[in-house]
C-alpha positions as CSV (number, residue, x, y, z in Angstrom):
1,M,123.2,36.2,46.1
2,F,124.0,32.5,46.2
3,A,122.2,31.7,49.5
4,G,120.9,28.1,49.6
5,L,123.6,26.5,47.4
6,P,125.4,24.8,50.4
7,E,122.1,23.2,51.5
8,L,121.9,21.5,48.1
9,G,125.6,20.4,48.2
10,I,126.7,22.9,45.6
11,A,129.8,24.9,46.1
12,N,129.6,28.7,46.2
13,G,132.0,31.7,46.3
14,E,132.9,31.1,50.0
15,D,134.0,27.5,49.1
16,L,136.2,28.8,46.3
17,K,137.7,31.4,48.6
18,E,138.6,28.8,51.2
19,T,140.1,26.5,48.5
20,L,142.4,29.3,47.2
21,T,143.4,30.3,50.7
22,N,144.5,26.8,51.7
23,C,146.0,25.5,48.4
24,T,149.7,25.6,47.3
25,E,149.0,25.6,43.5
26,P,146.1,28.1,42.8
27,L,145.9,27.3,39.0
28,K,145.4,23.6,39.6
29,A,142.9,24.4,42.4
30,I,140.9,26.6,40.0
31,D,140.9,23.9,37.3
32,Q,139.7,21.3,39.8
33,F,137.0,23.6,41.1
34,Q,135.8,24.2,37.5
35,M,135.7,20.5,36.7
36,E,133.8,19.6,39.9
37,N,131.2,22.5,39.6
38,G,130.9,23.0,35.9
39,I,128.5,21.3,33.5
40,L,129.0,17.6,34.0
41,L,129.3,16.6,30.4
42,P,132.5,14.7,29.4
43,T,132.3,15.6,25.7
44,L,132.2,19.3,26.7
45,Q,135.6,19.5,28.2
46,S,137.4,19.3,24.8
47,A,135.2,22.1,23.4
48,L,135.8,24.6,26.2
49,P,139.4,25.5,25.0
50,F,138.0,26.2,21.6
51,L,135.7,28.8,23.1
52,D,138.8,30.2,24.9
53,L,140.5,30.7,21.6
54,H,137.5,32.8,20.4
55,G,137.7,35.0,23.5
56,T,134.3,33.8,24.8
57,P,134.3,34.0,28.7
58,R,133.4,30.9,30.5
59,L,130.8,32.9,32.5
60,E,129.0,33.9,29.3
61,F,128.9,30.3,28.0
62,H,127.6,28.9,31.3
63,Q,125.1,31.7,31.6
64,S,123.6,31.0,28.2
65,V,123.4,27.3,28.9
66,F,121.8,28.1,32.3
67,D,119.2,30.4,30.7
68,E,118.3,27.8,28.2
69,L,117.9,25.0,30.7
70,R,115.9,27.3,33.0
71,D,113.4,28.1,30.3
72,K,113.1,24.4,29.4
73,L,112.5,23.6,33.0
74,M,109.7,26.2,33.4
75,E,108.0,24.9,30.2
76,R,108.2,21.4,31.6
77,V,106.6,22.5,34.9
78,A,103.7,24.0,33.0
79,T,103.4,20.8,30.9
80,I,103.3,18.6,34.0
81,A,100.7,20.8,35.8
82,E,98.4,20.8,32.7
83,G,98.7,17.0,32.3
84,K,96.4,14.4,33.6
85,E,98.9,12.1,35.4
86,D,97.7,11.3,38.9
87,D,101.2,12.0,40.4
88,R,101.7,15.3,38.6
89,Y,101.4,17.4,41.8
90,V,103.7,15.0,43.7
91,K,106.4,15.7,41.1
92,L,105.9,19.4,41.5
93,E,106.1,19.2,45.3
94,E,109.4,17.2,45.0
95,L,110.8,19.9,42.6
96,L,109.6,22.6,45.0
97,E,111.5,20.9,47.9
98,K,114.7,20.8,45.8
99,S,114.4,24.4,44.4
100,F,112.9,26.4,47.3
101,P,116.2,26.9,49.2
102,L,117.3,28.9,46.2
103,V,114.2,31.1,46.1
104,K,116.2,34.2,47.0
105,M,118.6,33.7,44.1
106,P,117.3,35.9,41.2
107,S,118.3,33.5,38.5
108,I,116.5,30.5,40.1
109,Q,113.5,32.4,41.6
110,P,111.4,32.3,38.4
111,V,111.5,28.5,38.5
112,V,110.4,28.3,42.1
113,M,107.6,30.8,41.5
114,Q,106.5,28.8,38.5
115,V,106.2,25.6,40.6
116,L,104.3,27.5,43.4
117,K,101.9,29.0,40.8
118,H,100.9,25.5,39.5
119,L,100.3,23.9,42.9
120,P,96.6,23.9,43.8
121,K,97.7,23.6,47.5
122,V,101.1,24.9,48.4
123,P,102.5,23.3,51.6
124,E,101.6,25.5,54.6
125,K,105.3,25.9,55.6
126,K,106.2,27.3,52.3
127,L,103.2,29.7,52.3
128,K,104.2,31.1,55.6
129,L,107.8,31.7,54.4
130,V,106.5,33.5,51.3
131,M,104.1,35.6,53.4
132,A,106.8,36.6,55.9
133,D,109.1,37.9,53.2
134,K,107.8,41.1,51.6
135,E,109.9,40.7,48.4
136,L,108.8,37.1,47.8
137,Y,105.2,38.0,48.5
138,K,105.4,40.8,46.1
139,V,106.6,38.7,43.1
140,C,104.6,35.6,43.7
141,A,101.7,34.9,41.3
142,V,98.1,35.7,42.3
143,Q,97.3,32.0,42.4
144,V,99.7,31.7,45.3
145,K,98.4,34.9,47.0
146,R,94.9,33.6,46.9
147,Q,96.0,30.7,49.1
148,I,97.6,33.1,51.5
149,W,94.7,35.5,51.5
150,Q,92.0,32.9,52.3
151,D,93.5,32.3,55.7
152,N,94.6,35.9,56.3
153,Q,91.6,38.3,56.0
154,A,93.6,41.3,57.3
155,L,96.3,40.9,54.6
156,F,93.6,40.5,51.9
157,G,91.8,43.6,53.2
158,D,95.0,45.6,52.8
159,E,95.2,44.5,49.2
160,V,91.5,45.2,48.5
161,S,91.1,48.5,50.4
162,P,92.9,50.7,47.9
163,L,90.9,49.3,45.0
164,L,87.6,50.1,46.8
165,K,88.7,53.6,47.5
166,Q,89.7,54.1,43.9
167,Y,86.3,52.9,42.7
168,I,84.4,55.3,44.9
169,V,86.6,58.3,43.9
170,E,86.1,57.5,40.2
171,K,82.3,57.2,40.6
172,E,81.9,60.4,42.6
173,A,84.1,62.4,40.2
174,A,81.9,61.3,37.4
175,L,78.7,62.1,39.3
176,F,79.6,65.6,40.2
177,S,81.3,66.5,36.9
178,S,80.4,69.9,35.5
179,D,79.4,68.3,32.3
180,L,75.6,68.1,32.1
181,S,74.7,66.3,28.9
182,I,72.2,63.8,27.7
183,L,74.8,62.3,25.4
184,H,77.7,62.0,27.9
185,N,76.7,61.0,31.4
186,F,77.3,58.5,34.3
187,F,75.8,55.6,32.3
188,S,77.0,56.5,28.8
189,S,79.0,53.3,28.6
190,S,77.2,49.9,28.5
191,P,76.8,47.8,31.6
192,K,79.2,45.2,30.2
193,A,81.8,47.9,29.5
194,R,81.5,49.3,33.0
195,R,82.1,45.9,34.6
196,Q,85.3,45.7,32.6
197,G,86.8,48.7,34.4
198,E,90.2,48.4,36.0
199,V,89.0,47.9,39.6
200,V,86.3,45.3,38.8
201,L,88.8,43.3,36.6
202,R,91.5,43.4,39.3
203,L,89.1,42.2,42.0
204,T,87.8,39.5,39.7
205,Q,91.4,38.3,39.1
206,M,92.2,38.4,42.8
207,I,89.1,36.3,43.6
208,G,89.4,33.7,40.8
209,K,87.1,30.8,41.7
210,N,87.7,31.1,45.4
211,V,84.3,31.4,47.1
212,K,85.9,32.3,50.5
213,L,87.7,35.3,49.0
214,Y,84.4,36.4,47.2
215,D,82.6,36.2,50.5
216,M,85.4,38.3,52.1
217,V,85.0,41.0,49.4
218,L,81.2,41.1,50.0
219,Q,81.8,41.4,53.7
220,F,84.0,44.4,53.1
221,L,81.4,46.0,50.8
222,R,78.6,45.4,53.3
223,T,80.6,46.8,56.2
224,L,81.5,49.9,54.2
225,F,78.0,50.4,52.9
226,L,76.5,50.2,56.4
227,R,79.1,52.7,57.6
228,T,78.8,55.2,54.8
229,R,75.5,54.4,53.0
230,N,77.3,55.1,49.8
231,V,75.3,53.4,47.0
232,H,78.5,52.9,44.9
233,Y,79.4,50.0,47.1
234,C,76.2,48.3,46.0
235,T,77.0,49.0,42.4
236,L,80.4,47.5,42.7
237,R,78.9,44.4,44.3
238,A,76.6,43.9,41.3
239,E,79.3,44.6,38.8
240,L,81.7,42.2,40.5
241,L,79.1,39.4,40.3
242,M,78.3,40.1,36.7
243,S,82.0,40.1,35.8
244,L,82.3,36.6,37.4
245,H,79.2,35.7,35.4
246,D,80.8,36.8,32.2
247,L,83.8,34.5,33.0
248,D,81.4,31.6,33.7
249,I,82.7,31.2,37.3
250,S,79.8,28.8,38.3
251,E,81.5,28.0,41.6
252,I,80.6,31.5,42.8
253,C,77.5,32.4,40.7
254,S,75.6,29.3,41.6
255,V,75.8,30.1,45.3
256,D,75.1,33.8,45.2
257,P,71.4,34.5,45.9
258,C,71.6,37.8,44.0
259,H,72.2,35.9,40.8
260,K,68.5,35.3,40.5
261,D,66.5,39.3,40.9
262,L,61.5,36.1,41.0
263,E,58.8,38.0,42.8
264,V,59.8,41.1,40.8
265,V,59.0,39.3,37.6
266,T,55.7,37.9,38.6
267,R,54.2,40.9,40.5
268,F,56.1,44.2,39.9
269,L,56.7,43.9,36.1
270,P,53.0,43.4,35.4
271,A,52.2,46.5,37.4
272,M,54.8,48.5,35.6
273,M,53.5,47.2,32.3
274,T,50.1,48.7,33.3
275,V,51.7,52.1,33.5
276,V,53.4,51.6,30.1
277,V,50.1,50.5,28.5
278,D,48.2,53.5,30.0
279,D,50.8,55.8,28.6
280,H,50.8,54.3,25.1
281,T,47.0,54.2,25.0
282,F,46.8,57.9,25.7
283,I,49.4,58.7,23.0
284,V,47.5,56.6,20.4
285,E,44.2,58.3,21.5
286,Q,45.7,61.8,20.9
287,K,46.7,60.8,17.3
288,L,43.2,59.6,16.3
289,P,40.9,61.9,14.2
290,S,38.7,64.2,16.3
291,E,35.5,62.2,15.4
292,E,37.1,59.0,16.8
293,K,38.5,60.4,20.0
294,T,36.9,59.6,23.4
295,S,37.0,61.7,26.5
296,L,39.9,59.7,27.8
297,S,42.1,61.7,30.2
298,Y,45.7,60.9,31.2
299,P,45.7,58.8,34.5
300,A,46.9,60.7,37.5
301,A,47.6,57.9,40.0
302,V,49.9,54.8,39.7
303,P,48.9,51.2,40.7
304,D,49.3,50.5,44.4
305,V,51.5,47.5,43.7
306,F,53.9,49.6,41.7
307,S,54.3,52.1,44.5
308,R,54.6,49.4,47.2
309,Y,57.4,47.6,45.3
310,L,59.3,50.9,44.7
311,Q,59.4,51.2,48.5
312,D,60.0,47.6,49.5
313,N,62.2,46.0,46.8
314,R,65.6,47.2,45.7
315,V,65.5,45.5,42.3
316,A,62.0,46.8,41.6
317,C,63.0,50.2,42.6
318,E,66.0,50.2,40.3
319,M,63.8,49.2,37.4
320,G,61.2,51.8,38.2
321,L,63.8,54.5,38.3
322,Y,65.3,53.5,35.0
323,Y,61.8,53.6,33.5
324,V,61.4,57.2,34.7
325,L,64.8,58.1,33.2
326,H,63.6,56.4,29.9
327,I,60.4,58.5,29.7
328,A,62.3,61.7,30.6
329,K,64.7,60.9,27.7
330,L,61.7,60.6,25.4
331,R,60.4,64.0,26.6
332,N,57.2,62.3,27.8
333,K,55.9,65.2,30.0
334,N,52.6,63.4,30.9
335,A,54.2,60.2,32.1
336,L,56.8,62.2,34.0
337,Q,54.3,64.3,35.8
338,R,52.4,61.1,36.8
339,L,55.4,59.2,38.1
340,L,57.7,61.7,39.8
341,P,55.5,62.2,42.9
342,A,55.5,58.4,43.3
343,L,59.3,58.5,43.8
344,V,59.1,60.5,47.0
345,D,59.1,57.2,49.0
346,T,61.5,54.6,47.5
347,Y,63.7,51.8,48.7
348,N,66.5,53.3,50.8
349,D,65.6,56.7,49.3
350,M,67.3,55.6,46.0
351,A,65.4,58.3,44.1
352,F,67.3,60.9,46.0
353,G,70.7,59.2,45.5
354,D,73.4,60.9,43.4
355,I,73.3,58.4,40.5
356,F,69.6,58.9,39.8
357,L,69.6,62.6,40.3
358,H,72.7,63.1,38.2
359,L,70.9,61.3,35.3
360,L,67.4,62.8,35.9
361,T,68.7,66.4,36.0
362,G,70.5,65.8,32.7
363,H,67.4,64.3,31.1
364,L,65.2,67.1,32.3
365,T,67.3,69.6,30.2
366,L,65.5,68.0,27.2
367,L,62.2,69.3,28.6
368,S,63.6,72.8,29.2
369,D,60.6,74.6,27.5
370,E,58.2,72.8,29.9
371,F,59.7,74.7,32.9
372,G,57.7,77.7,31.7
373,S,54.6,75.9,32.9
374,E,53.5,76.3,36.5
375,E,52.0,72.8,36.5
376,F,55.3,71.2,35.4
377,C,57.4,73.2,37.8
378,S,55.1,72.3,40.6
379,V,55.4,68.5,39.9
380,V,59.2,68.6,39.4
381,F,60.1,70.8,42.4
382,D,57.2,70.8,44.9
383,G,56.1,67.3,44.1
384,F,59.5,65.7,44.1
385,L,62.8,67.5,44.5
386,L,61.9,69.9,47.3
387,T,60.4,67.2,49.4
388,S,63.8,66.1,50.8
389,F,66.3,68.9,49.9
390,S,66.4,70.3,53.4
391,S,67.6,67.0,54.9
392,K,69.7,65.9,52.0
393,E,72.4,68.3,50.9
394,N,73.2,66.3,47.8
395,V,69.6,66.9,46.5
396,H,70.1,70.6,47.2
397,R,73.3,70.5,45.1
398,H,71.6,68.7,42.1
399,I,68.7,71.1,42.0
400,L,71.2,74.0,41.8
401,R,73.2,72.2,39.2
402,M,70.1,71.9,37.0
403,L,69.0,75.5,37.6
404,L,72.4,76.7,36.4
405,H,71.5,75.4,33.0
406,L,67.8,76.0,33.0
407,H,67.2,79.2,35.0
408,H,66.3,81.2,31.9
409,K,63.6,78.8,31.0
410,V,61.9,78.5,34.5
411,L,58.7,80.4,35.1
412,P,59.9,83.8,36.8
413,S,57.5,83.5,39.7
414,C,58.6,80.0,40.3
415,L,62.3,80.9,40.0
416,E,61.9,83.7,42.5
417,T,60.3,81.3,45.1
418,L,63.0,78.7,44.4
419,M,65.9,81.1,45.0
420,K,64.4,82.0,48.4
421,T,63.8,78.3,49.3
422,L,67.2,77.1,48.1
423,E,69.3,79.7,49.9
424,P,72.0,77.7,51.7
425,P,71.7,77.3,55.5
426,K,74.6,78.6,57.6
427,Q,75.8,75.1,58.3
428,C,76.5,73.7,54.9
429,S,79.4,72.7,52.7
430,E,81.4,75.1,50.6
431,P,80.5,73.4,47.3
432,L,76.8,74.1,48.0
433,K,77.5,77.7,48.8
434,E,79.6,78.0,45.6
435,L,76.8,76.6,43.4
436,Y,74.2,79.0,44.9
437,S,76.7,81.9,44.4
438,Q,77.2,80.9,40.7
439,L,73.4,80.8,40.2
440,T,72.9,84.2,41.8
441,E,75.6,85.7,39.7
442,K,74.0,84.3,36.5
443,L,70.6,85.8,37.5
444,E,72.1,89.2,38.2
445,A,73.9,89.2,34.9
446,Q,70.7,88.2,33.2
447,K,68.8,91.2,34.8
448,K,71.5,93.6,33.5
449,T,71.2,92.3,29.9
450,P,68.4,94.1,28.1
451,P,65.7,91.7,26.8
452,P,65.6,91.4,23.0
453,S,63.2,93.7,21.2
454,D,60.1,92.2,19.7
455,E,60.2,94.7,16.8
456,A,62.1,94.0,13.7
457,P,65.4,96.0,13.5
458,S,65.3,99.0,11.1
459,L,66.9,98.5,7.8
460,D,67.1,102.3,6.9
461,L,70.5,102.9,5.4
462,G,70.0,106.7,4.9
463,L,69.4,106.5,1.2
464,H,66.9,108.9,-0.5
465,P,64.1,107.4,-2.6
466,V,64.6,107.4,-6.3
467,S,61.7,107.7,-8.8
468,V,61.7,105.0,-11.4
469,P,60.2,105.8,-14.9
470,T,57.3,103.6,-15.8
471,S,57.8,104.0,-19.6
472,T,60.2,101.9,-21.6
473,P,63.4,103.9,-22.4
474,T,63.9,104.6,-26.1
475,T,67.7,104.9,-25.7
476,P,69.4,101.6,-25.9
477,V,71.2,100.8,-22.7
């Protein structure tokens, strides 16, 4: 408990034990020990007996003084570090040399950690001692850990790995939630709120302004993405950058090429605006009086530039997918039928990723009545979803999720074909089999339930008709 005191020339319990063992007058030896090792303030000696008369133990008195002095010292350390004196860090390093031998003493440890925290560059020897001791490493401030991590990628990876796993688990749990709602979905919260989630904030704090640590995190994310192709790692990379942007960490934002998403603005956006203008022109045309209408029909194809950028540019693809979600949310059937086939070929198959399909299937529930149309079913299923379901089990699952909610609205002939097409292969996951089983059970239950009669229900209550006199009664009622 008192390790390090002898190194500073301060007596400890072993010294007192040796003194009492070798002395002839123990009481005098104790008095001498107290005078040499107590608070060296001459005017205090006359006050101590007064405390004795009040039954205040010497330990309690010294502890209260010690706590007060320690708090003052920690405040002074912070003041020095925040000052502008040229020698401020020299002073802190001198204090570190004097106090570090007592770093294992619980009562002194906060002072040592305070000094370490405010040193922009802790001496290498001290860093190694902290890193080698699990207890010290655990309690040291993140400012100190950053200096350890930047030269120890493996240790930093051990700290970051659980956070990355937590992020993926949370995202996948949200994506495959049984809740299918336009009002509550994967992106219900705003982008700024999402990047203030626990994992993003903790990573942001761990990185601080350290470009080297930021590069390490990006390296971890790239490696994991290449290994798993899980798009959530890309989302985390973007949210982390924007979290640092919110904190105005220019040291990192200014060197990250992803901070500035140009060609997209000058070429893709004009092409997308062409699609938007086509749609609004048709909508306005339909609202005109019949005598003012032209023979304008809704465009079937999309601009070549638009399609090419969906395939070649990640940022353009993201924007295109969000536009499709937007028109689905607005129940714009014509625009949706035009654009869905263009999503068969997208950058890294983003249109068949879980995030987009989770949102799209939820938005399509707003157009449930349209699934009674053969044309609409053909575009949604044959023109888009079924183009990749056989090679992508996640697409298969999302189609079944949607049909669980919309099966009663889908054109019967189309539904019959879909059930045969979507039958799970022998080699597939249990969740896929379970979804198909649930859908089959719903359809069977629907067959057993008699359809509602088109005729109005009889209101005959078994009463006989009563003749009503047409003349006015003469007898007062």
